[in-house]
C-alpha positions as CSV (number, residue, x, y, z in Angstrom):
1,X,148.7,63.8,137.9
2,X,147.6,61.2,135.3
3,X,144.3,62.0,133.6
4,X,143.0,58.6,134.7
5,X,143.7,59.2,138.4
6,X,142.2,62.7,138.2
7,X,138.8,61.0,137.7
8,X,136.9,59.2,140.5
9,X,133.5,58.2,141.5
10,X,131.1,55.2,141.8
11,X,128.1,56.7,140.0
12,X,127.6,58.7,136.8
13,X,126.9,61.8,138.8
14,X,130.1,61.4,140.9
15,X,132.3,60.7,137.9
16,X,130.9,63.7,136.0
17,X,131.4,65.9,139.1
18,X,135.0,64.7,139.5
19,X,135.8,65.7,135.9
20,X,134.2,69.1,136.4
21,X,136.3,69.7,139.5
22,X,139.5,68.6,137.7
23,X,138.7,71.0,134.9
24,X,137.9,73.9,137.2
25,X,141.1,73.3,139.3
26,X,143.3,73.1,136.2
27,X,144.2,69.5,136.6
28,X,142.5,68.7,133.3
29,X,143.2,71.4,130.8
30,X,141.2,72.3,127.6
31,X,141.8,69.7,124.9
32,X,143.0,67.0,127.3
33,X,142.2,63.5,125.9
34,X,140.1,61.4,128.3
35,X,140.5,57.6,128.7
36,X,138.2,55.3,126.7
37,X,135.0,54.2,128.3
38,X,136.3,50.7,128.8
39,X,139.6,51.9,130.4
40,X,137.9,54.3,132.7
41,X,135.3,51.7,133.7
42,X,138.0,49.2,134.6
43,X,140.0,51.7,136.6
44,X,136.9,52.9,138.6
45,X,135.4,49.4,138.9
46,X,132.1,50.5,137.4
47,X,130.1,49.4,134.4
48,X,130.8,50.9,131.0
49,X,127.2,52.1,131.0
50,X,127.9,54.2,134.1
51,X,130.9,55.8,132.5
52,X,129.1,56.4,129.2
53,X,126.2,58.1,131.1
54,X,128.7,60.4,132.9
55,X,130.3,61.4,129.6
56,X,126.9,62.0,128.0
57,X,126.1,64.4,130.9
58,X,129.4,66.1,130.5
59,X,128.8,66.5,126.8
60,X,125.3,67.9,127.5
61,X,126.9,70.5,129.8
62,X,129.6,71.4,127.2
63,X,132.5,70.2,129.4
64,X,133.7,67.6,127.0
65,X,133.4,67.0,123.3
66,X,133.4,63.9,121.2
67,X,134.1,63.9,117.5
68,X,133.5,61.1,115.0
69,X,136.4,58.6,115.0
70,X,138.2,60.6,117.7
71,X,138.6,60.3,121.5
72,X,136.5,62.3,124.0
73,X,138.4,65.5,125.1
74,X,137.9,68.4,127.5
75,X,136.3,71.2,125.5
76,X,138.6,74.0,124.3
77,X,136.4,76.5,126.1
78,X,134.5,74.5,128.8
79,X,131.9,76.5,130.8
80,X,134.1,76.3,133.9
81,X,136.6,78.9,135.0
82,X,140.1,77.4,135.4
83,X,143.0,79.1,137.3
84,X,145.5,77.8,134.8
85,X,146.7,80.6,132.5
86,X,147.4,79.9,128.8
87,X,151.0,79.1,128.0
88,X,152.9,82.3,127.0
89,X,154.3,82.6,123.5
90,X,158.1,82.7,123.2
91,X,159.5,86.2,123.3
92,X,159.4,87.9,119.9
93,X,156.7,85.7,118.4
94,X,154.5,87.3,115.8
95,X,151.0,86.6,117.2
96,X,148.5,85.9,114.3
97,X,146.4,83.5,116.4
98,X,144.1,85.5,118.6
99,X,141.6,87.1,116.1
100,X,141.8,90.6,117.5
101,X,141.3,93.7,115.3
102,X,144.2,96.1,114.6
103,X,144.2,98.5,117.5
104,X,145.3,101.2,115.1
105,X,141.8,101.2,113.6
106,X,139.9,101.3,116.8
107,X,138.8,104.9,117.7
108,X,140.3,106.9,120.5
109,X,137.8,107.1,123.3
110,X,139.0,110.4,124.8
111,X,137.3,112.8,122.3
112,X,134.0,111.0,122.6
113,X,134.2,111.0,126.4
114,X,135.1,114.7,126.3
115,X,132.1,115.4,124.1
116,X,129.8,113.5,126.4
117,X,131.2,115.3,129.4
118,X,130.7,118.7,127.7
119,X,127.0,117.9,127.4
120,X,126.9,117.4,123.6
121,X,124.3,114.9,122.9
122,X,123.7,112.3,120.2
123,X,120.4,112.8,118.4
124,X,117.6,111.0,120.3
125,X,120.0,110.0,123.0
126,X,118.8,108.8,126.4
127,X,115.6,109.3,128.4
128,X,114.3,112.7,129.3
129,X,115.2,112.2,133.0
130,X,118.7,111.0,132.2
131,X,119.3,113.9,129.8
132,X,118.2,116.5,132.4
133,X,120.7,115.0,134.9
134,X,123.7,115.2,132.5
135,X,125.5,113.0,130.0
136,X,127.1,110.8,132.6
137,X,124.0,110.4,134.7
138,X,123.5,106.9,135.9
139,X,120.3,105.2,134.6
140,X,117.8,104.6,137.4
141,X,115.4,101.7,137.9
142,X,112.3,102.1,135.7
143,X,113.9,104.1,132.9
144,X,114.2,102.9,129.3
145,X,116.9,100.1,129.1
146,X,118.0,101.1,125.6
147,X,119.7,104.5,124.8
148,X,117.5,106.3,122.2
149,X,120.5,107.5,120.2
150,X,122.0,104.0,119.9
151,X,118.6,102.5,119.0
152,X,118.1,105.0,116.2
153,X,121.5,104.4,114.7
154,X,121.1,100.6,115.0
155,X,117.7,100.6,113.4
156,X,118.8,102.7,110.5
157,X,121.7,100.5,109.8
158,X,119.6,97.3,110.0
159,X,117.0,98.7,107.7
160,X,119.6,99.8,105.2
161,X,120.8,96.2,105.2
162,X,117.3,94.9,104.5
163,X,116.6,93.7,108.1
164,X,113.2,94.5,109.4
165,X,114.1,96.2,112.7
166,X,111.1,97.6,114.4
167,X,112.9,97.7,117.8
168,X,116.3,96.8,119.1
169,X,117.7,95.6,122.4
170,X,121.2,96.1,123.6
171,X,123.2,93.1,124.9
172,X,126.7,92.5,126.2
173,X,128.3,91.4,123.0
174,X,127.5,89.0,120.2
175,X,127.7,85.8,122.3
176,X,125.4,87.2,124.9
177,X,122.8,88.0,122.3
178,X,123.1,84.6,120.7
179,X,122.8,82.8,124.0
180,X,119.7,84.8,124.9
181,X,118.0,84.0,121.6
182,X,118.8,80.3,121.7
183,X,117.6,80.1,125.3
184,X,114.4,81.9,124.4
185,X,113.5,79.6,121.5
186,X,115.2,76.2,122.0
187,X,115.4,73.6,124.7
188,X,118.2,71.2,125.9
189,X,118.4,68.3,123.5
190,X,117.3,70.3,120.5
191,X,119.4,70.0,117.3
192,X,121.0,73.2,116.1
193,X,122.5,73.6,112.6
194,X,126.0,75.2,112.9
195,X,128.7,76.1,110.4
196,X,131.6,73.6,110.1
197,X,134.1,75.0,110.5
198,X,132.6,77.6,112.8
199,X,133.5,79.9,115.6
200,X,134.4,78.0,118.8
201,X,132.6,80.5,120.9
202,X,129.3,79.6,119.3
203,X,130.0,75.9,119.3
204,X,130.9,75.8,122.9
205,X,128.0,78.0,123.9
206,X,125.5,75.8,122.2
207,X,127.0,72.8,123.9
208,X,126.8,74.5,127.3
209,X,123.1,75.2,126.6
210,X,122.6,71.4,126.1
211,X,122.0,71.7,122.4
212,X,123.1,69.0,119.9
213,X,125.1,70.2,117.0
214,X,124.4,69.4,113.3
215,X,127.4,70.4,111.3
216,X,126.8,72.3,108.0
217,X,129.6,72.5,105.5
218,X,130.7,76.0,104.5
219,X,132.3,77.3,101.3
220,X,133.4,80.9,100.4
221,X,129.7,81.9,100.0
222,X,128.6,80.6,103.4
223,X,126.5,77.5,104.4
224,X,126.1,75.1,101.6
225,X,122.3,74.6,100.9
226,X,122.5,70.9,100.4
227,X,124.3,70.4,103.7
228,X,121.9,72.7,105.5
229,X,119.0,70.8,104.0
230,X,120.5,67.5,105.4
231,X,120.8,69.1,108.9
232,X,117.2,70.3,108.7
233,X,116.0,66.8,107.5
234,X,117.8,65.3,110.6
235,X,115.6,67.5,112.8
236,X,117.5,70.8,113.4
237,X,115.1,73.3,115.0
238,X,117.4,76.3,114.4
239,X,120.5,77.5,112.6
240,X,123.2,80.0,113.4
241,X,124.4,81.8,110.2
242,X,127.3,84.2,109.8
243,X,126.4,86.5,106.8
244,X,129.9,88.0,106.4
245,X,133.3,87.9,107.9
246,X,132.8,84.2,108.9
247,X,135.3,83.0,111.5
248,X,137.5,81.2,110.5
249,X,136.8,80.7,106.8
250,X,136.1,84.3,105.8
251,X,132.9,83.3,104.0
252,X,130.3,85.8,103.0
253,X,126.8,85.3,101.7
254,X,125.9,86.8,98.3
255,X,122.3,87.6,97.3
256,X,121.8,84.2,95.6
257,X,123.1,82.1,98.5
258,X,121.2,84.1,101.0
259,X,118.0,83.5,99.1
260,X,118.6,79.8,99.0
261,X,119.2,79.6,102.7
262,X,116.2,81.8,103.4
263,X,113.9,79.4,101.7
264,X,115.3,76.4,103.6
265,X,115.1,78.2,107.0
266,X,111.5,79.5,106.8
267,X,110.2,77.0,109.3
268,X,113.0,77.1,111.9
269,X,114.8,79.7,114.1
270,X,117.6,81.5,112.2
271,X,120.1,83.6,114.2
272,X,122.4,85.8,112.2
273,X,125.8,86.6,113.8
274,X,127.1,89.9,112.4
275,X,130.1,90.1,114.7
276,X,132.2,92.2,112.4
277,X,129.7,94.7,111.2
278,X,131.0,97.2,108.7
279,X,134.6,96.1,108.8
280,X,133.8,92.8,107.2
281,X,134.6,94.2,103.8
282,X,131.5,93.1,101.9
283,X,127.9,94.1,101.8
284,X,125.4,92.5,104.1
285,X,123.1,89.8,102.6
286,X,120.5,88.5,105.1
287,X,119.0,85.0,105.2
288,X,116.2,86.2,107.5
289,X,112.7,87.2,106.5
290,X,111.0,84.1,105.1
291,X,110.0,82.6,108.4
292,X,108.5,83.6,111.7
293,X,111.4,83.1,114.1
294,X,114.6,85.0,113.5
295,X,117.2,87.3,115.1
296,X,120.1,89.4,114.0
297,X,122.9,90.3,116.4
298,X,125.4,93.0,115.4
299,X,128.4,93.6,117.7
300,X,130.5,96.8,117.8
301,X,133.6,95.0,119.2
302,X,135.6,94.7,116.0
303,X,135.1,98.3,114.8
304,X,134.3,100.5,117.9
305,X,136.1,98.4,120.5
306,X,135.8,95.1,122.4
307,X,135.8,96.8,125.8
308,X,132.5,98.5,125.1
309,X,130.8,95.1,125.5
310,X,127.9,96.2,123.3
311,X,125.9,94.6,120.6
312,X,122.5,95.5,119.2
313,X,119.9,92.8,118.6
314,X,116.7,92.8,116.6
315,X,114.3,90.0,116.0
316,X,110.7,88.9,115.4
317,X,108.3,90.4,117.9
318,X,108.0,87.3,120.1
319,X,111.7,86.4,120.2
320,X,112.5,90.1,121.0
321,X,109.9,90.2,123.8
322,X,111.4,87.0,125.3
323,X,114.9,88.3,125.2
324,X,113.9,91.6,126.7
325,X,111.8,89.9,129.4
326,X,114.7,87.6,130.4
327,X,117.2,90.4,130.4
328,X,114.9,92.4,132.7
329,X,114.9,89.5,135.2
330,X,118.7,89.3,135.3
331,X,121.1,92.2,134.7
332,X,118.3,94.5,133.6
333,X,120.3,96.5,131.1
334,X,123.7,97.2,129.6
335,X,125.3,100.2,131.2
336,X,123.7,103.3,129.7
337,X,127.0,105.1,129.9
338,X,128.6,102.6,127.6
339,X,125.5,102.8,125.3
340,X,125.8,106.5,125.0
341,X,129.5,106.2,124.4
342,X,128.9,103.6,121.6
343,X,126.3,105.9,120.1
344,X,128.7,108.9,120.2
345,X,131.4,106.8,118.4
346,X,128.9,105.3,115.9
347,X,127.6,108.8,114.9
348,X,131.0,110.4,114.5
349,X,131.8,111.0,110.8
350,X,135.6,110.9,111.3
351,X,135.2,107.5,113.0
352,X,133.0,106.3,110.2
353,X,135.8,107.2,107.8
354,X,138.3,105.3,110.0
355,X,136.0,102.2,109.9
356,X,135.8,102.4,106.1
357,X,139.6,102.7,106.0
358,X,139.9,99.6,108.3
359,X,137.7,97.6,106.0
360,X,139.8,98.5,103.0
361,X,143.1,97.7,104.8
362,X,141.8,94.4,106.1
363,X,140.7,93.4,102.6
364,X,144.1,94.3,101.2
365,X,145.9,92.3,103.8
366,X,143.7,89.3,103.5
367,X,144.0,89.3,99.7
368,X,147.8,89.6,99.9
369,X,148.1,86.4,102.0
370,X,145.6,84.5,99.9
371,X,147.4,85.4,96.7
372,X,150.8,84.6,98.2
373,X,149.6,81.2,99.3
374,X,148.1,80.6,95.8
375,X,151.6,81.1,94.4
376,X,152.6,78.1,96.4
377,X,149.7,76.0,95.2
378,X,147.7,76.4,98.5
379,X,144.0,77.2,98.0
380,X,143.2,79.2,101.2
381,X,139.8,80.7,102.0
382,X,139.4,84.3,103.0
383,X,136.7,86.3,101.1
384,X,135.9,88.7,104.0
385,X,136.7,89.4,107.6
386,X,139.9,89.2,109.7
387,X,141.1,85.6,109.0
388,X,142.4,83.3,106.4
389,X,141.7,79.5,106.7
390,X,144.6,77.4,105.4
391,X,144.1,73.6,104.9
392,X,147.0,71.5,106.2
393,X,147.5,67.7,106.5
394,X,148.6,68.0,110.2
395,X,147.5,70.9,112.3
396,X,149.9,70.3,115.2
397,X,152.8,69.9,112.9
398,X,151.9,73.1,111.0
399,X,151.5,75.1,114.2
400,X,154.9,73.9,115.5
401,X,156.6,74.5,112.3
402,X,155.3,78.1,112.1
403,X,156.2,78.7,115.7
404,X,159.7,77.7,114.7
405,X,159.6,80.6,112.2
406,X,158.5,82.9,115.0
407,X,154.8,83.0,114.0
408,X,151.8,81.9,116.1
409,X,148.7,80.7,114.3
410,X,145.6,79.0,115.6
411,X,145.1,75.2,115.1
412,X,141.8,74.4,113.4
413,X,140.6,71.7,115.8
414,X,138.5,74.0,118.0
415,X,136.7,75.3,114.9
416,X,135.9,72.0,113.4
417,X,133.3,69.3,113.8
418,X,133.7,67.2,110.6
419,X,135.7,69.6,108.4
420,X,139.2,68.8,107.4
421,X,142.3,70.0,109.3
422,X,143.5,73.5,108.8
423,X,145.0,76.5,110.6
424,X,143.6,80.0,111.0
425,X,145.7,83.0,110.4
426,X,144.5,86.4,111.6
427,X,145.5,89.1,109.1
428,X,144.3,92.1,111.0
429,X,147.8,93.4,111.7
430,X,149.6,91.6,108.9
431,X,151.8,94.0,106.9
432,X,151.9,93.5,103.2
433,X,155.6,92.7,103.2
434,X,155.0,89.8,105.7
435,X,152.6,88.0,103.3
436,X,155.2,86.3,101.1
437,X,157.5,85.0,103.8
438,X,154.5,83.8,105.8
439,X,153.1,82.0,102.8
440,X,156.5,80.4,102.2
441,X,156.6,79.2,105.8
442,X,153.1,77.8,105.5
443,X,154.0,76.1,102.3
444,X,157.0,74.5,104.0
445,X,154.8,73.4,106.9
446,X,152.2,71.9,104.6
447,X,154.8,70.0,102.5
448,X,158.0,69.8,104.4
449,X,161.1,68.6,102.5
450,X,161.9,64.9,102.9
451,X,164.9,64.1,104.9
452,X,167.4,61.8,103.2
453,X,169.5,59.2,105.0
454,X,173.2,60.3,105.4
455,X,175.6,58.3,103.3
């Protein structure tokens, strides 16, 4: 079905509703370009003002996105579940697009589960009532929502990194924590400073909350202070900062840059997204501490396992109280069984050694690709984390060219607001011997040989 004929309605509400239904049914897929305001108004026999109002509402809900000098498109991750599955990669394709950690460096859960089943406890773990009932006892209503052992480990790690963590709350992953903090402190229509390029999950989540996005340019040391200052001067009431392992650029704050950002952010909400934790490969430098409203979210997904669905969050007292209060009105708590398992894994010295090994290997793999690209004159970014960001003149052409070489990488468009085109390469499973041929393929995609006309 033509995009134009998938949209109907005589009012802004009806038009917006038809687009949402088309996205939810899979008729309009993520990234689909929508007709211009004038074209859609003519086809529906309504005023351009009506169409513009419908699109504004869809942007507010995060269903569509509009970029400067570009058409309006369906968001890459709209807040609507679609039945359409992503297109499978050709058989044998090397997948360097998804951003997953290397499964070889995720701990085996069986020993930890066995230890829990045997009754071995993590120091400070659980409530007295749950401990008396056994390690796999289900948490009952009215008991503490945070496992004591996990809280103790998280607080110690935060404090070691210079984060003032009086208390912690456990949430279902980094995005869940970020969403709860933003909802606790900001309102629809507020301007939020975000990294550009930045993680699509954060960008789409902010849009779904009705927040407006102020792009802040990023270099290898994180947000650029002059760009952040411009966003704040434009009225940004908060900022989301990735201190290390930035996705997709690999940026990491150093002490000097963190201090510069801290001064700028003293009067607004600052949320730090430490989604990689100790496998980021660099020390933690925090931009929190100068102002009254802040939060730090640390996920265990990339180093203990995505399926645990656990992240620990600390914040200023009021923000933390708001997050805890709202959590108590909804799901109430993250499964205490998962929390105890996360604590068991976190406290295990052998797993800690595995995490350090993972950080070292990721750093080696990342550096290998960056250096191989430099040999071809390509200045790629990747100071920390699991990804390398490679500037290209044409993302779609680069992605297609690499797919022709049997390698899948991620197009940069979902990560960008105003930043230039690029592709993201996930290096988590990249073997060292793959770096040179991949760099050569990327170089050919960036600057393909000119075809000459046959004689």
